[in-house]
C-alpha positions as CSV (number, residue, x, y, z in Angstrom):
1,M,-119.0,-43.2,-71.0
2,N,-122.6,-42.4,-70.3
3,M,-123.3,-38.9,-71.8
4,I,-126.0,-36.5,-70.6
5,N,-126.8,-33.4,-72.8
6,I,-128.6,-30.4,-71.3
7,S,-129.1,-26.8,-72.3
8,V,-128.3,-24.2,-69.6
9,A,-130.2,-21.3,-71.4
10,G,-133.7,-20.4,-70.6
11,G,-135.5,-21.9,-67.5
12,V,-134.9,-25.2,-65.9
13,P,-132.3,-27.1,-67.9
14,S,-133.6,-29.9,-70.0
15,P,-133.9,-32.7,-70.2
16,V,-134.5,-33.7,-66.6
17,E,-134.7,-37.4,-65.8
18,G,-134.3,-39.9,-63.1
19,A,-135.4,-39.8,-59.5
20,C,-137.6,-36.8,-58.6
21,G,-136.9,-35.1,-62.0
22,A,-133.1,-35.0,-61.3
23,L,-130.3,-36.1,-63.6
24,T,-129.0,-39.5,-62.6
25,I,-125.2,-39.1,-62.7
26,G,-124.3,-42.5,-61.4
27,N,-123.9,-44.6,-58.3
28,V,-122.0,-43.7,-55.1
29,G,-118.2,-44.0,-55.9
30,D,-118.5,-43.8,-59.7
31,N,-115.6,-42.0,-61.2
32,G,-115.3,-40.8,-64.8
33,A,-118.2,-43.0,-65.9
34,T,-120.6,-40.2,-66.7
35,G,-120.2,-37.0,-68.7
36,V,-122.6,-34.0,-68.6
37,A,-122.4,-31.7,-71.6
38,L,-123.9,-28.2,-70.9
39,D,-124.8,-26.3,-74.0
40,F,-124.3,-22.5,-73.5
41,S,-124.0,-21.6,-77.2
42,A,-127.1,-19.3,-77.1
43,W,-125.4,-17.2,-74.4
44,A,-122.1,-17.1,-76.2
45,E,-123.9,-15.8,-79.3
46,E,-125.8,-13.2,-77.2
47,Y,-123.0,-12.0,-74.9
48,G,-119.8,-12.9,-76.8
49,A,-116.8,-14.9,-75.6
50,G,-116.8,-15.4,-71.8
51,A,-115.7,-17.6,-68.9
52,V,-117.8,-20.6,-67.7
53,T,-118.1,-22.1,-64.2
54,L,-120.2,-24.9,-62.7
55,G,-120.9,-25.0,-59.0
56,V,-122.0,-28.3,-57.4
57,R,-123.5,-29.0,-53.9
58,R,-123.9,-32.6,-52.8
59,K,-126.7,-33.7,-50.6
60,G,-125.9,-32.5,-47.1
61,D,-123.2,-30.0,-48.2
62,A,-123.6,-26.4,-46.9
63,A,-121.4,-24.8,-49.6
64,W,-121.0,-25.0,-53.3
65,Y,-117.8,-26.2,-54.9
66,P,-116.5,-25.7,-58.5
67,V,-115.8,-28.6,-60.8
68,A,-113.4,-28.9,-63.7
69,L,-114.9,-28.3,-67.1
70,T,-113.6,-28.9,-70.6
71,V,-114.9,-26.1,-72.9
72,E,-115.2,-26.4,-76.7
73,D,-117.6,-24.9,-79.3
74,G,-120.3,-23.5,-77.0
75,S,-120.4,-26.6,-74.8
76,A,-118.9,-27.3,-71.3
77,L,-118.2,-30.9,-70.4
78,W,-118.4,-32.0,-66.8
79,I,-116.8,-35.4,-66.2
80,V,-118.4,-36.7,-63.0
81,S,-115.8,-37.8,-60.5
82,N,-115.9,-39.9,-57.3
83,I,-115.9,-36.6,-55.4
84,D,-119.2,-35.7,-57.0
85,T,-120.7,-39.2,-56.4
86,A,-119.4,-39.5,-52.9
87,V,-122.8,-38.9,-51.3
88,Y,-126.0,-40.8,-51.9
89,G,-129.0,-38.7,-52.7
90,I,-130.1,-35.6,-54.6
91,G,-127.6,-32.7,-55.0
92,E,-127.7,-29.4,-56.9
93,A,-125.7,-27.7,-59.6
94,R,-125.7,-24.3,-61.2
95,F,-123.9,-23.0,-64.3
96,A,-122.6,-19.4,-64.7
97,Y,-121.4,-17.5,-67.8
98,T,-119.3,-14.4,-67.3
99,V,-118.4,-11.7,-69.8
100,G,-116.6,-8.8,-68.2
101,E,-118.9,-7.4,-65.5
102,V,-121.9,-9.4,-66.9
103,E,-122.7,-12.7,-65.2
104,K,-125.5,-14.9,-66.5
105,R,-126.6,-17.9,-64.3
106,S,-128.7,-20.9,-65.2
107,A,-131.5,-22.1,-63.1
108,V,-130.4,-24.6,-60.4
109,F,-130.8,-28.1,-61.6
110,R,-130.7,-31.3,-59.5
111,F,-128.8,-34.4,-59.9
112,F,-129.2,-37.8,-58.3
113,V,-126.6,-40.2,-57.0
114,D,-127.9,-43.8,-56.5
115,R,-126.6,-46.3,-53.9
116,G,-123.6,-48.2,-55.0
117,L,-122.4,-51.7,-53.9
118,G,-119.8,-51.3,-51.2
119,A,-120.2,-47.5,-51.1
120,P,-117.7,-45.8,-48.8
121,E,-118.9,-44.9,-45.4
122,G,-118.1,-42.1,-43.0
123,T,-117.2,-38.5,-43.9
124,P,-117.2,-37.8,-47.7
125,P,-114.0,-36.4,-49.2
126,D,-113.5,-32.7,-49.2
127,P,-114.3,-31.5,-52.7
128,Y,-112.0,-28.5,-52.3
129,E,-108.9,-30.7,-51.8
130,D,-109.8,-32.4,-55.1
131,W,-110.3,-29.0,-56.7
132,V,-106.9,-27.8,-55.5
133,E,-105.2,-30.9,-56.9
134,R,-107.0,-30.4,-60.2
135,L,-105.8,-26.8,-60.3
136,E,-102.2,-27.9,-59.6
137,D,-102.5,-30.5,-62.4
138,L,-103.9,-27.8,-64.6
139,G,-101.2,-25.4,-63.6
140,A,-98.5,-28.0,-64.4
141,E,-100.1,-28.7,-67.8
142,T,-100.4,-25.0,-68.5
143,L,-96.7,-24.5,-67.6
144,Q,-95.7,-27.3,-69.8
145,N,-97.8,-25.9,-72.6
146,A,-96.2,-22.5,-72.1
147,Q,-92.7,-24.1,-72.2
148,D,-93.7,-26.0,-75.4
149,A,-95.0,-22.7,-76.9
150,A,-91.8,-21.0,-75.9
151,E,-89.7,-23.7,-77.5
152,S,-91.9,-23.5,-80.7
153,A,-91.5,-19.7,-80.7
154,S,-87.7,-20.1,-80.3
155,E,-87.6,-22.6,-83.2
156,A,-89.8,-20.2,-85.3
157,Q,-87.4,-17.4,-84.5
158,G,-84.5,-19.5,-85.6
159,Y,-86.3,-20.3,-88.9
160,A,-87.1,-16.6,-89.3
161,E,-83.5,-15.6,-88.7
162,G,-82.3,-18.3,-91.2
163,A,-84.8,-17.0,-93.7
164,E,-83.6,-13.5,-93.2
165,T,-79.9,-14.6,-93.6
166,A,-80.9,-16.4,-96.8
167,K,-82.7,-13.3,-98.0
168,D,-79.6,-11.2,-97.3
169,N,-77.3,-13.6,-99.1
170,A,-79.7,-13.7,-102.1
171,E,-79.7,-9.9,-102.2
172,A,-75.9,-9.8,-102.0
173,E,-75.6,-12.3,-104.8
174,A,-78.1,-10.3,-106.9
175,E,-76.1,-7.1,-106.2
176,A,-72.9,-8.9,-107.3
177,A,-74.6,-10.2,-110.4
178,Q,-75.8,-6.6,-111.2
179,A,-72.3,-5.2,-110.7
180,A,-70.8,-7.9,-113.0
181,K,-73.4,-7.1,-115.6
182,E,-72.6,-3.4,-115.4
183,A,-68.9,-4.1,-115.6
184,A,-69.5,-6.3,-118.7
185,E,-71.5,-3.6,-120.3
186,A,-68.8,-1.0,-119.5
187,A,-66.2,-3.3,-121.1
188,A,-68.3,-3.8,-124.2
189,E,-68.8,0.0,-124.4
190,A,-65.1,0.5,-124.0
191,A,-64.3,-2.1,-126.7
192,E,-66.9,-0.4,-129.0
193,S,-65.4,3.0,-128.3
194,S,-61.9,1.7,-129.0
195,Q,-63.0,0.2,-132.3
196,E,-64.6,3.5,-133.2
197,D,-61.5,5.4,-132.2
198,A,-59.3,3.2,-134.4
199,E,-61.7,3.7,-137.3
200,A,-61.7,7.5,-136.7
201,W,-57.8,7.7,-136.6
202,A,-57.6,5.5,-139.7
203,V,-60.3,6.8,-142.1
204,G,-62.0,9.7,-140.3
205,E,-65.2,7.8,-139.6
206,R,-67.1,6.5,-136.5
207,G,-69.5,3.7,-137.1
208,G,-69.4,4.3,-140.8
209,E,-70.3,8.0,-140.4
210,P,-67.8,10.8,-141.1
211,V,-66.4,12.4,-138.0
212,T,-67.7,15.9,-137.0
213,P,-65.4,19.0,-137.0
214,S,-65.3,18.8,-133.2
215,D,-63.7,15.4,-133.3
216,P,-59.9,15.4,-132.7
217,T,-59.5,13.1,-135.8
218,Y,-61.4,15.4,-138.2
219,F,-58.2,16.7,-140.0
220,N,-55.9,14.2,-138.2
221,N,-56.3,10.8,-139.6
222,A,-54.3,8.5,-142.0
223,K,-56.7,8.7,-144.8
224,H,-56.6,12.5,-144.7
225,Y,-52.8,12.6,-144.8
226,A,-52.7,10.1,-147.6
227,L,-55.1,12.2,-149.6
228,V,-53.0,15.3,-148.9
229,A,-49.9,13.5,-150.1
230,Q,-51.6,12.3,-153.2
231,Q,-52.8,15.8,-154.0
232,G,-49.2,17.2,-153.4
233,A,-47.8,14.5,-155.7
234,D,-50.4,15.3,-158.4
235,R,-49.5,19.0,-158.3
236,A,-45.7,18.4,-158.4
237,G,-45.9,15.5,-160.9
238,Y,-44.4,12.1,-160.4
239,A,-43.0,9.1,-162.3
240,F,-43.0,5.5,-161.5
241,F,-41.6,2.3,-163.1
242,D,-43.4,-0.9,-163.6
243,V,-42.2,-4.3,-165.1
244,N,-44.8,-5.9,-167.4
245,D,-44.9,-9.6,-166.6
246,S,-46.3,-10.5,-170.0
247,D,-43.4,-9.2,-172.1
248,G,-40.6,-8.7,-169.6
249,N,-40.2,-5.0,-170.4
250,M,-40.0,-2.2,-167.9
251,Y,-42.2,0.8,-168.5
252,V,-42.1,4.2,-167.0
253,T,-45.1,6.4,-166.4
254,I,-44.6,10.2,-166.1
255,T,-47.3,12.7,-165.3
256,E,-47.8,15.4,-167.9
257,N,-46.7,18.2,-165.8
258,L,-43.4,16.5,-165.2
259,A,-42.7,15.0,-168.6
260,Q,-40.6,17.9,-169.9
261,D,-38.4,17.8,-166.9
262,V,-37.4,14.1,-167.3
263,T,-34.4,13.0,-169.4
264,F,-33.1,9.5,-170.1
265,E,-29.5,8.7,-170.8
266,V,-27.5,5.5,-171.0
267,D,-24.2,5.6,-169.1
268,E,-22.0,3.6,-171.5
269,T,-19.2,3.2,-169.0
270,I,-21.4,1.1,-166.7
271,G,-24.2,0.2,-169.1
272,E,-27.0,1.6,-167.0
273,L,-30.0,3.8,-167.9
274,E,-30.0,7.0,-166.0
275,V,-33.3,9.0,-165.4
276,T,-32.9,12.6,-164.4
277,I,-35.8,14.7,-163.1
278,H,-35.1,18.4,-163.4
279,G,-36.8,20.5,-160.8
């Protein structure tokens, strides 16, 4: 494609070339063979983001008609169609940049369409019919883009809902894990408490430390009762028998406070030793 680059800012757009200082955009009947890139970046920087239009008037036309533009990065591309090259001679074009209520127009620049072999004769095609067709095509493309965007948005919504569900599941699992942890800790505490209770009831201690007076096992444990029994036996006196394995004899041990109250006597009728404790 033959490319022509011009700047619409300032005075007469440059460069100008071809017949009578006009831009040569092709021969009669050419279609899509020439592109005209109009640089409006200076206006975009000065006025901000805006809308762009290009009006064209062929030789002999009384009215201007708009042409389709592809806009990107401060440049508007006009692909010259066979509508634009339908008439031999010098035509005119003007570029406009609109931001809100502000409209900035370029100087009118001329373009030249040379004679073409086998050029069509008669009345040239109506540019507005072509413009309507292009608008319809653009509308269909815009509608398709909107439908594609809606489908993408629906898919994104589905992904978002899936992510939200996964998040909820993860939170539920985390809560269940926390509950299990707390239950395990409670069970461990209960086991430790039971162990300490058993220790307290047996020896009057919890974790190796003596129980306090407020503890229900303070004077109510096996060790305490054994000690009380031992003390009672010591006071009353006691005797116990033990067989010595080394010599085979049986020995009797009697506490001092009970010695005078114990007598031994052999029952000759039955041949047994009788021990009597006198209270």
